[in-house]
C-alpha positions in Angstrom: -7.3 8.7 18.0 -5.6 6.7 15.3 -1.9 7.9 14.2 -0.8 6.8 10.7 3.0 6.2 10.6 3.7 7.2 6.8 7.4 6.7 6.0 6.8 7.9 2.3 8.3 10.9 1.0 6.8 10.8 -2.4 4.3 13.9 -2.5 2.1 12.2 -5.1 1.5 9.1 -2.7 1.1 11.4 0.4 -1.6 13.6 -0.8 -3.5 10.5 -2.0 -3.0 9.0 1.4 -4.9 11.9 2.8 -7.6 11.5 0.2 -7.8 7.7 0.9 -8.0 8.5 4.7 -10.6 11.1 4.5 -13.0 8.9 2.3 -12.2 5.5 3.7 -11.3 5.4 7.3 -13.6 7.3 9.8 -12.8 8.3 13.2 -10.1 10.7 14.6 -6.9 10.6 12.5 -3.5 12.3 12.7 -0.8 11.7 10.1 2.7 13.1 10.3 4.6 13.2 6.6 7.5 14.6 4.6 8.1 14.9 1.1 10.8 15.0 -1.4 11.4 18.7 -2.6 8.0 19.9 -4.1 5.9 22.6 -4.5 2.4 21.8 -3.4 -0.4 24.0 -5.2 -3.6 24.8 -3.7 -6.8 23.4 -5.2 -7.6 26.8 -6.8 -4.4 28.0 -8.1 -3.1 28.8 -11.5 -0.1 26.6 -11.8 1.7 28.5 -14.3 1.4 31.8 -12.2 2.6 30.2 -8.8 6.1 28.6 -9.8 9.5 29.5 -10.9 9.1 26.8 -14.0 12.8 27.1 -15.1 13.8 26.7 -11.5 11.6 23.8 -10.6 12.3 21.8 -13.8 16.2 22.5 -13.6 16.3 21.2 -9.9 13.8 18.3 -10.5 11.3 19.6 -8.0 8.0 18.0 -7.9 4.8 19.9 -8.7 1.6 18.4 -7.3 -2.1 19.7 -6.6 -3.8 19.1 -3.4 -7.3 18.9 -2.9 -7.5 21.8 -0.2 -7.4 25.6 -0.8 -4.9 28.3 0.0 -1.5 29.0 -1.4 1.4 27.2 -3.0 4.0 25.9 -0.5 7.3 24.3 -0.8 8.5 21.2 0.7 11.5 19.2 1.4 12.8 16.7 3.8 13.2 19.5 6.6 9.8 20.2 6.3 7.0 18.2 8.6 3.5 17.9 7.3 0.6 17.1 9.8 -2.9 16.0 8.6 -5.9 16.0 10.9 -9.3 14.1 10.2 -11.8 14.3 12.8 -15.0 11.8 12.7 -17.4 12.5 9.9 -20.4 14.7 10.9 -18.2 16.4 13.7 -18.3 19.6 11.9 -18.6 20.9 8.4 -17.0 24.5 8.5 -13.8 25.8 7.9 -12.0 26.6 11.3 -8.4 26.8 11.7 -8.1 27.6 15.3 -9.6 24.1 16.3 -7.1 22.2 14.4 -3.9 24.5 15.0 -4.5 24.4 18.8 -3.1 20.9 19.4 -0.2 21.8 16.9 0.8 24.9 19.2 0.2 22.9 22.3 2.7 20.1 21.0 5.2 22.7 19.7 5.0 24.7 23.5 5.7 21.0 25.0 9.0 21.0 22.7 9.9 24.5 23.7 8.5 26.5 21.0 6.2 29.3 21.4 3.6 29.2 18.2 0.6 30.8 17.7 -2.0 31.3 15.2 -1.7 34.5 13.2 -3.9 36.0 10.3 -6.1 33.7 8.1 -4.1 30.5 8.5 -0.4 30.7 9.5 1.6 29.8 12.8 4.1 32.0 14.1 7.1 31.6 16.3 10.0 34.1 17.1 8.4 36.6 14.9 8.5 34.4 11.8 6.0 32.2 9.7 6.9 28.5 10.5 3.7 27.0 9.4 0.9 27.4 6.7 -2.3 25.6 7.0 -5.1 24.6 4.6 -8.7 22.8 4.8 -11.5 21.3 2.8 -14.9 20.0 3.6 -16.3 17.0 1.5 -19.3 15.0 1.9 -18.8 11.3 2.9 -20.8 8.2 1.5 -22.9 8.4 4.4 -23.9 12.0 3.7 -22.0 13.6 6.3 -19.4 16.3 6.1 -15.8 15.7 7.1 -13.2 18.2 7.3 -9.6 17.4 6.3 -6.8 19.8 7.8 -3.2 19.7 7.1 -0.3 22.1 7.6 3.6 22.7 7.2 6.2 22.8 10.0 9.2 24.5 8.6 11.9 22.7 10.7 15.1 22.7 8.7 13.8 23.6 5.1 16.4 24.8 2.6 14.8 28.6 2.6 17.0 29.6 -0.6 15.3 26.8 -2.5 12.0 27.7 -1.0 12.3 31.2 -2.2 13.5 30.5 -5.7 10.8 27.7 -6.4 7.8 29.9 -6.0 6.9 33.0 -7.8 6.1 35.8 -5.3 2.8 37.3 -5.3 4.0 40.9 -4.7 0.8 42.3 -3.5 0.8 39.5 -1.1 4.2 40.4 0.4 3.2 43.9 0.4 0.2 43.4 2.4 2.2 41.5 5.1 4.4 44.6 5.3 7.7 43.0 4.5 9.9 42.7 1.7 10.4 38.9 0.6 9.2 35.3 1.4 12.8 35.0 3.0 11.9 37.8 5.6 8.5 36.3 6.4 9.6 32.5 7.1 11.8 30.7 9.6 13.0 27.5 10.8 12.0 25.8 13.9 15.6 24.2 14.3 16.8 27.9 14.4 14.8 28.7 17.7 16.0 25.6 19.5 19.2 25.2 21.3 20.9 22.1 20.3 18.0 21.2 17.7 17.7 17.6 17.0 17.6 16.0 13.5 14.3 16.5 11.9 13.3 12.8 12.1 13.9 13.1 16.0 11.7 16.4 15.9 9.0 14.4 14.0 9.1 11.4 16.3 8.6 13.8 19.4 5.7 15.7 17.8 4.1 12.2 16.9 4.5 11.1 20.5 3.2 14.4 21.7 -0.1 13.8 19.6 -0.5 10.3 21.1 -3.0 7.7 19.7 -2.5 4.2 18.5 -0.1 4.2 16.1 -0.2 2.0 12.8 1.1 2.0 9.2 -0.9 1.1 6.0 -1.9 -2.2 5.4 -0.8 -3.8 2.0 -4.4 -3.3 0.4 -4.4 0.3 1.7 -1.1 1.1 0.1 -2.0 -0.4 -3.2 -5.5 1.7 -3.2 -3.4 4.6 -2.4 -0.9 4.0 -5.2 -3.7 3.8 -7.7 -5.2 7.2 -6.4 -2.0 8.7 -6.7 -1.7 8.3 -10.5 -4.3 11.1 -10.6 -2.0 13.4 -8.6 0.8 12.4 -11.1 -1.1 13.7 -14.2 -0.4 16.7 -15.9 -3.9 17.2 -16.5 -4.9 17.3 -12.9 -1.8 19.8 -11.9 -1.9 22.0 -14.7 -5.2 21.5 -16.5 -6.2 22.4 -20.1 -5.1 26.2 -21.1 -7.8 28.4 -22.5 -7.7 32.0 -23.8 -9.8 34.6 -22.1 -10.7 38.1 -22.9 -10.6 39.6 -19.7 -8.3 38.8 -16.7 -8.9 40.8 -13.2 -6.9 39.7 -10.1 -7.7 41.3 -6.7 -6.3 40.6 -3.1 -8.9 40.7 -0.4 -8.4 40.1 3.3 -9.7 36.6 2.6 -7.3 35.9 0.0 -6.4 36.6 -3.6 -8.9 36.0 -6.4 -8.3 36.0 -10.1 -11.2 35.9 -12.5 -10.5 35.1 -16.3 -13.6 35.5 -18.4 -15.2 35.8 -21.9 -18.7 37.1 -23.0 -20.4 37.4 -26.2 -23.3 39.5 -26.8 -23.6 40.4 -22.8 -23.6 36.7 -21.9 -20.6 35.1 -20.0 -19.3 32.2 -22.1 -16.3 31.1 -20.2 -15.3 31.6 -16.7 -12.3 30.6 -14.9 -11.6 31.6 -11.1 -8.5 30.9 -9.4 -6.6 32.1 -6.2 -5.3 31.0 -2.7 -8.8 31.2 -1.2 -10.8 28.7 0.8 -14.0 27.4 0.4 -16.3 24.3 1.2 -17.8 24.0 -2.3 -15.8 23.4 -5.8 -15.0 26.6 -7.5 -15.9 24.9 -10.8 -19.5 24.5 -9.6 -19.5 28.5 -9.6 -18.0 28.9 -12.8 -20.6 26.7 -14.4 -23.4 28.8 -12.8 -21.7 31.9 -14.0 -21.4 30.6 -17.7 -24.6 31.6 -19.6 -25.5 34.4 -17.2 -26.1 37.7 -18.7 -23.7 40.7 -17.6 -26.6 42.3 -15.7 -26.5 43.0 -12.1 -29.7 41.2 -10.9 -28.8 38.1 -12.8 -25.1 38.3 -11.7 -26.3 38.7 -8.2 -28.6 35.5 -8.4 -25.7 33.4 -9.7 -23.4 34.7 -6.9 -26.0 34.3 -4.3 -23.9 31.5 -2.4 -20.4 32.9 -3.1 -19.5 32.4 0.6 -19.5 28.7 0.1 -17.0 28.9 -2.9 -14.9 31.6 -1.7 -15.0 31.9 2.2 -15.3 35.6 3.4 -16.3 36.9 0.1 -19.3 39.0 -0.6 -21.3 39.3 -4.0 -20.4 43.0 -4.3 -16.6 41.6 -4.2 -17.1 39.6 -7.1 -19.5 41.7 -9.1 -16.7 44.3 -8.9 -14.4 42.1 -10.9 -16.9 40.9 -13.6 
């Protein structure tokens, strides 16, 4: 296994680094990294509904969109992020248990009893200490490859975390608790004589093992060029459009919001967002739906492969929202 040592704390560089590794360095890879205060949006989310824009702007917090699905998360230097990349062709399906198992094992070796809970969280001491996300992409060799990454809340400023994120009340209610603060906790609070976050990060890296190296000059230059996209307003916020109908619903597999317009019984514009996961780009589904008649059989045909775009969803789930 190759362990990438990445000292960068720039969220745009770090997310670009993941994408670079995904497409340019095959084999089994793990990378640990930290970000300056940032809100990291899921691939399919509406940025304007996920952040407290005034607080984020006032505090100078970065807002960056990642290439994986799932929900928005807050990062600061008290949060350690991990990225796993298996060799291409070693599996092309979303599988959170596969990649969180070595993290739980490493945490147990450090004295933290962690376990996978629900769809994509790690729990310890009754609190959420980690959120995880994945994507599956096709490589130049035609094989599928999974990118899995997650957070480890070690000594995060939980007040800033709560203030930066706009809470989805339905999601919190579904968890049976009253606020983000009640759900999440720091790993450092579970450790007697907790070390500094950098020491924790090094111990975790040692637990994963592998051959360690940093990025070469050529790799850093390529990643920096790629990072320009992550820094762009267009990529993070997109172009706003007006829609005639908005329907938002929470399912066991995540929240889905559909914004659409129709003329003469035909869908003319569709935008789908949420904190769901999928192995295909949602924009493909939007293009399939645009131009489709609002008639059951036509919609069922357009939604035939819905599970590829929104994992766990059925045709009936989405039909009920159109």
